[in-house]
C-alpha positions, 0 to 999 in steps of 0.5 A: 136466901133459903138455906140448904135444908129448905132447898133440899126439902122443897125440891125433893117434895116438888119433884117427888110429886111430879115423878109420882104423877108421871108414874100414876099416868103410866108414862114411866116405870118405877125405876125411872120415877126414882131416877127423876126424883133423884135428879130433880132433888140434885137440880134443887141444889145445883145453883149453889155449886158456885158457893165455895165450901157449901154443902151443895157444892160438896154433894154435887161435885162428889156426884159429878166426880163419881159420874165421870168415873162411871163414864170413863169405865163405860168407855174403856169397857165399850166397843170403842176399846177392844175386849182383849185390851180391857181384859188385859188390864190388871187389878191394880190398873182397874183400881187406879183408873177410877181413883186417878179420875176422881182425884183429878176431879176433886183436886184439880177441876174443883179448885179451878172451878171455885176460883173462876166462879163467884156466889150468885154469879153465872151459875145462879141463873136460868141459863146455867140451869138450862145448860146443865139440863140439856147436858143431862138430856144429851148424856142420858140420850147418848148413854142409853140405847137409842132404839125407841121413842121411850128412851128419848122421852126418858132423856128429855124427862131427866133433863126436864127434872134437873131444870125443874129442880134448878128453877125451884132453887132460884125461885126460893132464893128470890122469895127469901129476898122479900121480907114479908113481915116488914114488907121490905125488899132485901138488897139480894132481890133480883140476884137469884132468878135472873136469865144470865150474869151479863157482867161477864159478857164472854162467859155468858156468850159461851154459855148461850152458844153451848145451849144453842149447840146442845139444843140443836143436836138433841133428839126431837122432843115432838114425840115426847110432847105428844106422849106427855099430852095424854093423861087419860090413864092418870089415877087421881083416886082409888075410885078412878083405879077401880073404874079403870079396872072394870 
């Protein structure tokens, strides 16, 4: 299978080009493009999260823990928690809260995750990548103000770039299962780019139900599809830029 550097570099280049294309077509702004590039690159490492002690696992779990801390802090500072209660938190409590959340993720959730997963198992599949992509869409949609079709499109794009990065990872691993020099197929062929890990039927069923639930409760993608269907503003070369400016 491909190594960490290959996964990282190919995902970064491919998703960077995709984000630049959307930016050139004026579908998104620069900040969104950078966010999509970042998430697409992380998506390119995602399937290896089931590989214990891997670089991908370290990076993704640290980001996951950091994101959880941010979500908790957002919750305690939101309207759901009164401003008075939030302001009454002491400096020690404000420092301890994120540290406790991070410690729980690092020393409780991660060891449990490592114990119940195996490399190239359920996480190394298209269904898992789709599940995480839909979760990303839901998180962005619910955390970002839902006042316009633009915010919905951004949510779908974030999820789409996670999915794109994950598919790139799975495809690379499958390609590396073929030895082109000797025209032979390695034993690992077919274990990377698969729909799901059907050996664990209970986990697979739970994953499929979660995908269906997330897709059903997600915002409608129709307006996003309509917007992305218009590429009239795409600037392929400096000449097209000058033509559009006239």
